[in-house]
Each structure stands twice: as structure tokens, then as C-alpha cells.
C-alpha positions as CSV (number, residue, x, y, z in Angstrom):
1,M,-3.4,104.6,-78.9
2,A,-1.4,105.7,-82.0
3,Y,-1.4,104.1,-85.2
4,T,1.4,104.2,-88.3
5,V,0.0,104.9,-91.6
6,G,0.9,101.2,-92.7
7,Q,-1.2,100.1,-89.7
8,V,-4.3,102.4,-90.7
9,A,-3.9,101.2,-94.1
10,K,-4.3,97.4,-93.4
11,L,-6.9,97.9,-91.0
12,A,-9.1,99.9,-93.2
13,G,-8.2,98.2,-96.3
14,V,-6.9,101.3,-98.4
15,T,-3.5,102.0,-99.7
16,V,-0.8,104.3,-97.9
17,R,-1.0,106.4,-101.0
18,T,-4.8,107.0,-100.4
19,L,-4.2,108.0,-96.7
20,H,-1.6,110.3,-97.9
21,H,-3.7,112.0,-100.5
22,Y,-6.6,112.3,-97.7
23,D,-3.8,114.1,-95.7
24,E,-2.8,116.5,-98.4
25,I,-6.4,117.6,-99.2
26,G,-7.3,118.0,-95.7
27,L,-9.9,115.2,-95.4
28,L,-8.0,113.1,-92.8
29,S,-5.1,114.7,-91.1
30,P,-3.3,112.3,-88.4
31,S,-3.6,114.0,-85.0
32,G,0.0,113.5,-84.4
33,R,3.5,113.0,-85.6
34,S,6.4,110.9,-84.3
35,S,9.7,112.6,-83.2
36,T,10.9,111.7,-86.8
37,G,8.0,113.4,-88.4
38,Y,6.1,110.1,-89.4
39,R,2.2,110.3,-89.2
40,R,0.5,108.9,-86.2
41,Y,-3.4,108.3,-86.2
42,D,-5.5,108.0,-83.0
43,D,-9.0,106.4,-82.4
44,A,-10.7,109.3,-83.5
45,D,-9.0,109.8,-86.8
46,L,-9.9,105.9,-87.5
47,E,-13.4,106.8,-86.6
48,R,-13.3,109.6,-89.2
49,L,-11.7,107.4,-91.7
50,Q,-14.7,105.0,-91.2
51,L,-17.1,107.7,-92.0
52,V,-15.2,108.7,-95.1
53,R,-15.1,105.3,-96.4
54,H,-18.8,104.7,-95.8
55,Y,-19.8,107.9,-97.6
56,R,-17.2,106.9,-100.5
57,E,-19.2,103.7,-100.9
58,L,-22.4,105.8,-101.3
59,G,-20.8,107.8,-104.1
60,F,-20.2,110.9,-102.5
61,P,-17.1,112.9,-103.8
62,L,-14.4,113.9,-101.4
63,E,-14.9,117.5,-101.3
64,Q,-18.5,116.9,-100.4
65,I,-17.4,114.3,-97.7
66,A,-15.2,117.1,-96.0
67,G,-18.0,119.5,-96.0
68,I,-20.2,116.7,-94.3
69,L,-17.7,115.9,-91.7
70,D,-16.6,119.3,-90.9
71,D,-20.1,120.6,-90.5
72,P,-20.0,121.8,-86.8
73,A,-23.8,121.2,-86.2
74,A,-23.5,117.4,-86.9
75,D,-22.4,115.0,-84.4
76,P,-21.5,111.2,-84.9
77,A,-24.8,109.7,-84.1
78,A,-26.0,112.3,-86.9
79,H,-23.7,110.9,-89.3
80,L,-24.6,107.4,-88.6
81,R,-28.5,108.1,-89.0
82,R,-27.8,109.9,-92.3
83,Q,-25.6,106.8,-93.5
84,H,-28.3,104.4,-92.3
85,E,-30.9,106.3,-94.3
86,L,-28.8,106.4,-97.4
87,L,-27.9,102.8,-97.3
88,T,-31.3,101.8,-96.8
89,V,-32.5,103.5,-100.0
90,R,-29.3,102.2,-102.0
91,I,-30.4,98.6,-100.6
92,K,-33.9,99.0,-101.8
93,R,-32.7,100.1,-105.2
94,L,-30.3,97.3,-105.4
95,Q,-32.9,94.8,-104.6
96,E,-35.0,96.2,-107.2
97,M,-32.1,95.8,-109.8
98,V,-31.8,92.1,-108.5
99,S,-35.3,91.4,-109.2
100,A,-35.1,93.1,-112.6
101,I,-32.1,91.0,-113.5
102,E,-33.7,87.7,-112.1
103,F,-36.7,88.5,-114.4
104,A,-34.6,89.1,-117.3
105,L,-32.9,85.9,-117.0
106,E,-36.1,83.9,-116.5
107,A,-37.5,85.8,-119.6
108,R,-34.7,84.2,-121.6
109,K,-35.9,80.9,-120.7
110,L,-39.5,82.1,-121.7
111,N,-40.2,81.1,-118.1
112,I,-41.7,77.8,-119.4
113,R,-41.4,75.7,-116.2
114,L,-42.5,72.3,-117.2
115,S,-40.9,68.8,-116.9
116,P,-39.6,67.3,-120.0
117,Q,-42.5,64.9,-120.3
118,E,-44.9,68.0,-120.1
119,R,-42.8,69.8,-122.5
120,F,-43.3,67.0,-125.2
121,E,-46.9,66.8,-124.4
122,V,-47.3,70.6,-124.8
123,F,-44.8,71.4,-127.7
124,G,-43.9,68.1,-129.2
125,D,-40.5,68.5,-131.1
126,F,-40.7,72.4,-131.2
127,D,-38.4,73.8,-128.5
128,P,-39.4,77.4,-127.7
129,E,-36.2,78.3,-125.6
130,A,-34.2,77.7,-128.9
131,H,-35.7,80.8,-130.3
132,A,-35.5,82.8,-127.0
133,E,-32.2,84.7,-127.7
134,E,-33.3,85.7,-131.2
135,A,-36.6,86.9,-130.0
136,E,-34.9,89.2,-127.5
137,Q,-32.6,90.5,-130.0
138,R,-35.7,91.2,-132.4
139,W,-38.1,92.3,-130.1
140,G,-36.4,92.7,-126.5
141,G,-37.0,96.5,-126.4
142,S,-40.8,96.3,-127.1
143,E,-43.5,96.6,-124.8
144,A,-45.1,93.5,-126.5
145,Y,-42.0,91.5,-125.6
146,A,-42.2,92.6,-122.1
147,E,-45.7,91.8,-121.6
148,S,-45.5,88.5,-123.4
149,N,-42.8,87.6,-120.7
150,R,-45.0,88.7,-117.9
151,R,-47.8,86.8,-119.0
152,V,-46.3,83.5,-119.7
153,S,-44.1,83.4,-116.4
154,R,-47.6,82.4,-114.8
155,Y,-48.6,79.7,-117.3
156,G,-48.5,76.1,-116.3
157,K,-48.9,73.0,-118.1
158,D,-52.8,73.4,-118.5
159,D,-52.3,76.9,-119.8
160,W,-50.0,75.7,-122.6
161,L,-52.2,72.8,-123.4
162,Q,-55.2,75.3,-123.9
163,I,-53.2,77.5,-126.0
164,R,-52.4,74.4,-128.1
165,R,-56.0,73.4,-128.4
166,E,-57.2,76.8,-129.5
167,N,-54.3,77.3,-132.1
168,E,-55.2,73.6,-133.5
169,D,-59.0,74.4,-133.5
170,W,-58.4,77.8,-135.2
171,A,-55.9,76.1,-137.8
172,R,-58.5,73.4,-138.6
173,R,-61.2,75.8,-139.3
174,I,-59.1,78.3,-141.4
175,V,-57.9,75.4,-143.3
176,A,-61.3,74.4,-144.2
177,V,-62.2,78.1,-145.3
178,L,-59.1,77.9,-147.5
179,S,-60.1,74.6,-149.0
180,S,-63.4,75.9,-149.8
181,G,-62.1,78.3,-152.2
182,A,-63.5,81.3,-150.1
183,P,-61.4,84.5,-150.8
184,A,-59.0,85.8,-148.4
185,D,-60.7,89.1,-148.0
186,G,-64.1,87.4,-147.8
187,P,-65.9,87.6,-144.4
188,E,-65.0,84.0,-143.1
189,A,-61.3,84.3,-143.8
190,M,-61.1,87.8,-142.3
191,A,-63.2,86.7,-139.1
192,L,-60.5,83.8,-138.7
193,A,-57.8,86.6,-139.2
194,E,-59.5,88.5,-136.2
195,E,-59.7,85.5,-134.1
196,H,-55.8,85.1,-134.7
197,R,-55.3,88.4,-133.6
198,Q,-57.5,88.1,-130.4
199,I,-55.6,84.5,-129.5
200,I,-52.3,86.5,-129.6
201,G,-53.9,89.3,-127.5
202,R,-55.5,86.8,-124.8
203,W,-52.3,85.0,-124.3
204,F,-49.3,86.9,-125.0
205,Y,-49.6,90.7,-125.9
206,E,-51.9,93.4,-126.9
207,C,-51.8,92.8,-130.5
208,S,-53.0,95.9,-132.6
209,Y,-54.1,95.6,-136.2
210,E,-50.6,97.4,-137.0
211,I,-48.9,94.8,-135.0
212,H,-50.9,91.9,-136.5
213,T,-50.2,93.0,-140.3
214,G,-46.5,93.5,-139.4
215,L,-46.5,89.9,-138.1
216,A,-48.4,88.8,-141.4
217,D,-45.6,90.5,-143.5
218,M,-43.0,88.5,-141.4
219,Y,-44.8,85.3,-141.9
220,L,-44.1,85.9,-145.6
221,A,-40.6,87.1,-145.2
222,D,-39.1,84.6,-142.9
223,E,-39.0,81.2,-144.2
224,R,-39.3,79.6,-140.9
225,F,-42.8,81.2,-140.3
226,T,-43.6,80.3,-143.9
227,A,-42.7,76.7,-143.2
228,H,-44.9,76.6,-140.2
229,Y,-48.0,77.7,-142.0
230,E,-47.3,75.7,-145.2
231,N,-46.9,72.7,-143.1
232,I,-50.5,73.2,-141.7
233,A,-51.7,73.5,-145.5
234,P,-50.1,74.5,-148.6
235,G,-50.6,78.0,-149.7
236,L,-52.0,79.1,-146.1
237,T,-49.2,81.6,-145.1
238,A,-50.1,84.0,-148.1
239,Y,-53.9,83.3,-147.5
240,L,-53.6,84.1,-143.9
241,A,-51.4,87.3,-144.6
242,E,-54.0,88.7,-147.0
243,A,-56.9,87.8,-144.7
244,I,-54.9,89.7,-141.7
245,H,-54.4,92.8,-144.1
246,G,-57.9,92.7,-145.2
247,N,-59.2,92.4,-141.6
248,A,-57.2,95.5,-140.6
249,I,-58.4,97.6,-143.5
250,S,-62.0,96.6,-142.8
251,R,-61.9,97.8,-139.3
252,A,-59.7,101.0,-139.8
């Protein structure tokens, strides 16, 4: 059966201009011509066009496709097997990309999958998702950020409640040390600074002393962090920052 260029274009989902170009470069020349010189394609031409389309979808340049299809050692079954292998690899890669995108989307939500009642029980009026976008902008490219997202994706209500209990217990004890007049670079305060670092490392990411001192500086520089610690106890922000730096120096 013979097909006009318009019919082939419609069947294959390509433009007439594309078919003309394929003919001009010798990639797909019609097997016949009408008495008036118009292109006529047969079933073998359509089969070749299908192979061309498949290889184009896989990203092959036209010159390479021509060389593959014109290889005298290849047969149609070999072409199909090759395309099947290439598509299988591509599908696997696309699945990996989809998984990565899904993880990134979940990471933006911090993967805190709690009911509204559970969220209030754990976080009170604080909304951790409100800071997700800023956190990604500030630290999104870091290993610590990625590791934190991987860990919290597994946490449920009980985990978050345990984190809250540990932080509240730590806060109670460091306020007691602060109130006692003990120096920030003394053993009691530095021990609690070390415990602060270990809580971060246990629940969120590996917190080196360098990272920990960087956090201490941020607590002083960012008024929101300063307000958080000052709400626990006046003067705690500077006290904790000094204790963190002293602890890091003592362990260098």
C-alpha cells in the first residue's frame, strides 16, 4: 500500500517538513513516486520511520541513526532488542529521577507527617514547615541538610515527642547552670554545650565542632534564634554561644 507524505505525517505524528528533511539527508527516502513526481511511502518506509522516531526519542542524532539503520549486519529484530535495552536503561533512570523529585518535595515539608492535633501536641504554636523554604535556601546544598531530611522522614509522633523532652530537659539544666553564676567556659556549661551538639547529631545530622560553633554564631546574629533562647532565659543566647566555642576549643 502506498501512502502520501501527508498521510505518513499524520500517521507518525511528524510534520511534512520533517519528512522532506529526512528525504533530503537520505535518512528516509520514499520507495516510490507518483506519475506526477509526488512521494509515495510503503509499509517498509513506515517501519523505518518508526525506528527513526524511537532512536530520536532516545536522543540519537540523525547522522548516527542513519548509520545504525543502514548497517547491513543488523536486522529488524536486532534493532528492536537494542531499543528495548536502551529504553529499559532510560526508564530506570527516569524512575530514579522521579524518586529524587518526590523526596525533594517531601523534604520541603520536612516529612513531618502528623495530624493537626499531634502537631500541636509536639510543636505547640511553632510551625516547622513555615521555615522549610528558608532552610532549603540557606542550607539546601549541604550534606547536613540532606541528612536531616533523610532522618526526619522516618520520624513519627513518638520520635518528635522524645526530641521535645530531651530539649526541654537540656534547657532546664542549662538555665540552672546559668542561674548559678557558673562561667560559660566552665566545665558545667561546656558539658551542656557538648550535650547540645550531641542532641543535634543524634536526631538530625552529624554536627562537627566547626558546624556547632557556626550555629552558635548564628544564634547571636539571627534575632529569631536569639529570641528563642532569650525566651527560655534572659542572657542564655550569649551564654550558650560562649559555652559552645569554649567546648570546641577544649576538644581541639
